[in-house]
C-alpha positions as CSV (number, residue, x, y, z in Angstrom):
1,X,-15.6,-23.8,-67.4
2,X,-12.2,-22.2,-67.2
3,X,-11.7,-19.3,-69.7
4,X,-8.5,-19.0,-71.7
5,X,-7.5,-15.9,-69.6
6,X,-8.0,-17.7,-66.3
7,X,-6.3,-20.9,-67.6
8,X,-3.3,-18.8,-68.8
9,X,-3.0,-17.2,-65.3
10,X,-3.2,-20.6,-63.6
11,X,-0.5,-22.0,-65.8
12,X,1.7,-19.0,-65.5
13,X,1.5,-19.1,-61.7
14,X,2.6,-22.8,-61.9
15,X,5.7,-21.8,-63.9
16,X,4.6,-23.4,-67.2
17,X,6.5,-22.1,-70.2
18,X,4.2,-20.6,-72.9
19,X,1.1,-20.6,-70.6
20,X,-1.2,-18.8,-73.1
21,X,-0.3,-21.3,-75.9
22,X,-0.9,-24.3,-73.7
23,X,-4.2,-22.9,-72.3
24,X,-5.6,-22.4,-75.8
25,X,-4.4,-25.8,-76.9
26,X,-6.0,-27.7,-74.0
27,X,-9.3,-25.8,-74.2
28,X,-9.5,-26.5,-77.9
29,X,-8.6,-30.2,-77.3
30,X,-11.2,-30.5,-74.6
31,X,-13.9,-29.1,-76.8
32,X,-13.1,-31.4,-79.7
33,X,-12.8,-34.5,-77.5
34,X,-15.6,-33.8,-75.1
35,X,-13.3,-33.6,-72.1
36,X,-13.2,-31.4,-69.0
37,X,-10.9,-28.5,-69.8
38,X,-10.6,-27.7,-66.1
39,X,-9.1,-31.2,-65.4
40,X,-6.6,-30.8,-68.3
41,X,-5.6,-27.3,-67.1
42,X,-5.1,-28.6,-63.6
43,X,-2.9,-31.5,-64.9
44,X,-0.8,-29.1,-66.9
45,X,-0.4,-26.9,-63.8
46,X,1.1,-30.0,-62.1
47,X,3.6,-29.9,-65.0
48,X,2.2,-33.0,-66.8
49,X,3.6,-32.5,-70.4
50,X,1.2,-30.8,-72.8
51,X,1.8,-33.6,-75.3
52,X,0.7,-36.3,-72.8
53,X,-2.6,-34.4,-72.3
54,X,-3.1,-34.0,-76.0
55,X,-2.0,-37.5,-76.7
56,X,0.3,-36.6,-79.5
57,X,3.3,-34.6,-80.6
58,X,3.8,-32.9,-83.9
59,X,7.1,-33.7,-85.7
60,X,7.7,-32.4,-89.2
61,X,4.8,-33.9,-91.2
62,X,3.7,-36.5,-88.6
63,X,1.5,-36.5,-85.5
64,X,3.0,-39.1,-83.2
65,X,1.2,-40.7,-80.4
66,X,3.1,-40.2,-77.1
67,X,2.5,-40.7,-73.4
68,X,4.1,-42.2,-70.3
69,X,7.0,-44.4,-71.2
70,X,8.3,-42.7,-74.3
71,X,10.4,-39.7,-74.9
72,X,8.6,-36.7,-76.3
73,X,10.3,-35.6,-79.6
74,X,11.8,-32.1,-79.7
75,X,11.8,-29.6,-82.6
76,X,15.6,-29.5,-82.8
77,X,15.7,-33.2,-83.6
78,X,13.9,-32.4,-86.9
79,X,17.4,-31.3,-88.2
80,X,18.6,-34.8,-88.0
81,X,16.0,-35.9,-90.5
82,X,17.3,-33.3,-92.9
83,X,20.8,-34.7,-92.5
84,X,19.6,-38.2,-93.3
85,X,17.6,-37.0,-96.3
86,X,20.7,-35.2,-97.6
87,X,22.8,-38.3,-97.3
88,X,20.4,-40.7,-99.1
89,X,19.2,-38.2,-101.8
90,X,21.8,-39.4,-104.4
91,X,20.9,-43.1,-103.8
92,X,18.4,-45.0,-105.9
93,X,17.4,-47.0,-102.8
94,X,18.6,-46.6,-99.2
95,X,18.7,-48.6,-96.0
96,X,18.5,-46.5,-92.8
97,X,18.8,-47.6,-89.2
98,X,17.4,-45.5,-86.4
99,X,19.0,-46.5,-83.1
100,X,17.2,-45.5,-79.8
101,X,14.1,-44.9,-81.9
102,X,11.7,-44.0,-79.1
103,X,8.4,-42.8,-80.6
104,X,9.8,-43.3,-84.1
105,X,10.1,-39.6,-84.9
106,X,13.3,-39.7,-86.9
107,X,12.9,-43.0,-88.7
108,X,9.2,-42.7,-89.5
109,X,9.8,-39.2,-90.9
110,X,12.6,-40.6,-93.2
111,X,10.3,-43.4,-94.4
112,X,7.4,-40.9,-94.9
113,X,9.5,-38.3,-96.8
114,X,11.9,-40.4,-98.7
115,X,10.5,-44.0,-99.0
116,X,13.7,-45.5,-97.7
117,X,13.8,-48.9,-96.0
118,X,14.0,-47.9,-92.3
119,X,14.8,-50.2,-89.4
120,X,13.9,-48.8,-86.0
121,X,15.7,-50.2,-82.9
122,X,14.3,-49.6,-79.4
123,X,15.1,-51.6,-76.2
124,X,12.3,-50.3,-73.9
125,X,9.1,-52.3,-74.1
126,X,7.1,-49.3,-73.0
127,X,8.6,-47.0,-75.7
128,X,8.3,-49.9,-78.2
129,X,4.5,-50.0,-77.7
130,X,4.3,-46.4,-78.7
131,X,6.6,-47.0,-81.7
132,X,4.5,-49.9,-82.9
133,X,1.4,-47.7,-82.7
134,X,3.0,-44.9,-84.7
135,X,4.4,-47.3,-87.3
136,X,1.1,-49.1,-87.9
137,X,0.2,-49.1,-91.6
138,X,3.4,-47.4,-92.7
139,X,5.4,-48.8,-95.6
140,X,9.1,-49.5,-95.7
141,X,9.3,-49.7,-91.9
142,X,10.8,-52.5,-89.8
143,X,10.7,-52.6,-86.0
144,X,13.2,-54.3,-83.7
145,X,12.8,-54.6,-79.9
146,X,16.4,-55.2,-78.9
147,X,19.5,-53.6,-77.6
148,X,21.2,-51.3,-80.0
149,X,24.4,-53.3,-79.7
150,X,22.9,-56.4,-81.3
151,X,20.1,-55.1,-83.7
152,X,19.2,-55.1,-86.4
153,X,20.6,-58.6,-87.1
154,X,22.0,-59.3,-90.6
155,X,22.8,-55.8,-91.7
156,X,26.5,-55.4,-90.9
157,X,28.2,-53.4,-93.6
158,X,24.9,-53.0,-95.5
159,X,23.4,-49.8,-94.1
160,X,23.6,-46.4,-95.9
161,X,22.8,-44.2,-92.8
162,X,22.7,-44.8,-89.1
163,X,20.9,-42.1,-87.2
164,X,20.4,-41.8,-83.4
165,X,19.0,-39.4,-80.9
166,X,20.3,-41.3,-77.8
167,X,20.1,-40.5,-74.1
168,X,22.9,-37.9,-73.6
169,X,22.0,-35.9,-70.4
170,X,24.8,-36.1,-67.8
171,X,23.6,-37.5,-64.5
172,X,24.6,-34.3,-62.7
173,X,21.9,-32.4,-64.6
174,X,19.1,-34.5,-63.1
175,X,17.8,-31.7,-60.9
176,X,18.4,-28.9,-63.4
177,X,15.9,-30.0,-66.1
178,X,12.3,-28.9,-66.1
179,X,9.7,-31.1,-64.2
180,X,8.1,-32.1,-67.5
181,X,11.4,-33.8,-68.4
182,X,12.6,-35.0,-65.1
183,X,9.3,-36.4,-63.9
184,X,7.7,-37.6,-67.1
185,X,10.2,-38.5,-69.8
186,X,11.5,-42.0,-69.2
187,X,14.8,-42.0,-67.2
188,X,16.5,-44.4,-69.6
189,X,15.8,-41.9,-72.5
190,X,17.6,-39.1,-70.6
191,X,20.5,-40.0,-68.4
192,X,23.7,-41.3,-69.8
193,X,26.4,-41.3,-67.1
194,X,28.7,-38.7,-65.6
195,X,29.5,-37.0,-68.9
196,X,26.3,-38.0,-70.8
197,X,28.3,-40.1,-73.3
198,X,27.7,-43.6,-72.1
199,X,25.1,-44.5,-74.8
200,X,26.8,-42.6,-77.6
201,X,29.9,-44.6,-76.8
202,X,27.9,-47.7,-77.7
203,X,26.1,-46.1,-80.7
204,X,29.4,-45.1,-82.5
205,X,31.0,-48.6,-82.8
206,X,27.7,-50.2,-83.5
207,X,27.1,-47.8,-86.4
208,X,30.6,-48.5,-87.6
209,X,29.7,-52.2,-87.9
210,X,26.4,-51.5,-89.6
211,X,27.5,-48.9,-92.2
212,X,28.7,-49.8,-95.6
213,X,31.9,-48.0,-96.9
214,X,31.0,-44.4,-97.4
215,X,27.9,-44.6,-95.2
216,X,26.9,-41.8,-92.9
217,X,26.4,-41.6,-89.1
218,X,24.2,-38.9,-87.6
219,X,24.0,-38.5,-83.8
220,X,22.3,-35.8,-81.7
221,X,24.1,-34.6,-78.5
222,X,23.9,-32.1,-75.7
223,X,25.1,-28.5,-76.1
224,X,28.3,-29.1,-74.2
225,X,29.3,-32.2,-76.3
226,X,30.1,-30.4,-79.5
227,X,33.7,-31.4,-79.2
228,X,33.6,-34.7,-77.3
229,X,31.2,-36.4,-79.7
230,X,33.1,-35.6,-82.8
231,X,36.2,-36.9,-81.1
232,X,34.4,-40.2,-80.5
233,X,33.6,-40.4,-84.2
234,X,37.3,-39.7,-85.1
235,X,38.6,-42.3,-82.7
236,X,36.3,-44.9,-84.3
237,X,37.7,-44.2,-87.7
238,X,35.0,-41.9,-89.2
239,X,36.1,-39.3,-91.7
240,X,34.7,-36.0,-92.8
241,X,33.5,-35.5,-89.2
242,X,31.5,-32.3,-88.7
243,X,29.5,-30.9,-85.8
244,X,26.3,-28.9,-86.7
245,X,24.4,-26.2,-84.8
246,X,20.7,-26.1,-84.1
247,X,18.5,-23.1,-85.2
248,X,19.6,-21.3,-82.0
249,X,23.3,-21.7,-82.9
250,X,24.0,-24.3,-80.2
251,X,26.0,-27.5,-81.0
252,X,23.4,-30.1,-81.6
253,X,24.5,-33.1,-83.8
254,X,27.5,-34.7,-85.4
255,X,27.9,-36.3,-88.8
256,X,30.7,-38.5,-90.1
257,X,31.4,-40.9,-93.0
258,X,32.5,-44.5,-92.8
259,X,35.8,-44.6,-94.8
260,X,35.9,-46.4,-98.1
């Protein structure tokens, strides 16, 4: 059986970031699940994502089932949950819509931590299967397999917060991203046109239709979109538009308010 030291060396040689961490995690997982650690290490050396091999991704207080067909949630997206919680904290009850929900990381975290009524919208059947699995048995959660431009039905001007981590990677970055992303995250969760804004351009007006007066929109974006995304908010009539950095100081998400 591969030792942690040997596994670390193999993963480092393959260019895997954090090889020691991944080696330990895979060996520990293999022992607990009665799997062959050598096989898992070999798969990771082929740049299969660690989360696919473990079968889950940690996100705030949740362990989310992930695998082929669904975007793996990233730590920086946890900040969007904080923004949603801040927006709904003064409310006795809240309705939140998560557009481009994927695995459900944002919306399920909001439901778990605040008890809000959360509607999760996802248009990929493959991703929706993972979302349904992660949402099973959770209260206050409603799932919608549909395009973000039409769902959820019957909630226009009735939503307190719309949140979205949409596809936002420019097409030109296709060969600049790591193999774990390029080869294993679903393409429709990544690429969004020449400037990466194609899907955000659909999210913003849909959110404007869904939000009640005074409601909040929260959208994640790429590092280089810290000016273009706020401008889309302003053009759609949102006020108090603010761009926010992630923990590394990079532009990461924009918030705005529906005018009264």
